[in-house]
C-alpha positions in Angstrom: -11.5 8.1 -12.4 -12.4 5.3 -14.6 -15.9 3.7 -15.0 -16.2 0.2 -12.3 -18.0 -1.7 -14.8 -15.9 -1.0 -18.6 -12.7 0.8 -17.1 -13.6 4.1 -19.5 -12.9 6.9 -18.8 -15.6 8.9 -16.0 -16.0 12.8 -16.7 -17.7 15.5 -14.7 -21.1 16.4 -15.3 -25.0 16.2 -14.5 -27.4 14.4 -14.8 -31.1 13.3 -13.8 -32.0 11.4 -11.0 -35.9 9.4 -10.8 -37.0 7.6 -8.3 -39.5 5.7 -7.2 -41.5 5.8 -3.4 -44.5 4.0 -2.7 -46.7 5.3 -5.6 -44.9 8.4 -6.5 -41.9 8.9 -8.6 -39.4 12.1 -8.0 -37.6 13.4 -10.6 -34.2 15.6 -9.4 -33.2 17.3 -12.6 -29.3 18.8 -12.7 -27.6 16.6 -10.5 -23.6 16.9 -10.2 -22.5 13.1 -11.3 -19.7 11.5 -13.0 -20.7 9.9 -16.1 -18.8 7.1 -18.0 -17.9 8.4 -21.6 -17.5 4.9 -23.0 -21.1 3.2 -21.9 -23.2 6.0 -20.0 -22.7 4.5 -16.3 -23.5 8.0 -13.8 -22.0 7.6 -10.0 -22.7 10.6 -7.4 -20.2 11.4 -4.2 -20.8 10.7 -1.1 -22.2 14.4 -0.3 -24.8 14.8 -3.3 -25.7 10.6 -2.4 -26.4 12.1 0.5 -27.7 15.6 -0.2 -30.4 13.0 -2.7 -31.2 11.3 -0.1 -32.6 13.8 2.0 -34.4 15.7 -0.8 -36.5 12.1 -1.4 -37.1 12.3 2.0 -38.8 15.5 1.9 -40.6 14.9 -0.8 -41.7 11.4 0.4 -44.8 13.1 2.3 -45.2 15.4 -0.6 -49.1 14.9 -1.4 -48.3 14.3 -5.3 -47.4 11.2 -7.6 -45.5 13.6 -9.7 -42.5 15.4 -7.9 -39.8 17.4 -10.5 -37.1 19.3 -8.7 -34.2 21.1 -9.9 -31.1 19.7 -7.5 -29.2 23.3 -7.7 -32.1 25.0 -6.5 -33.2 22.4 -3.9 
């Protein structure tokens, strides 16, 4: 797979995903992704994107300002 931005090589790896929902911040660690070796751009597969959306929707109703979860454990 090649990077959409710089045409560099994309390698499988893990990243940390940050989301802001209202006044809350959600941090999801160890998210599987493809990361560009050249510019660092991160791309998720459709299944990972769907799971991230589910996790964020579940945590949206939590009464906390900051939530940190591990993707593989959720």
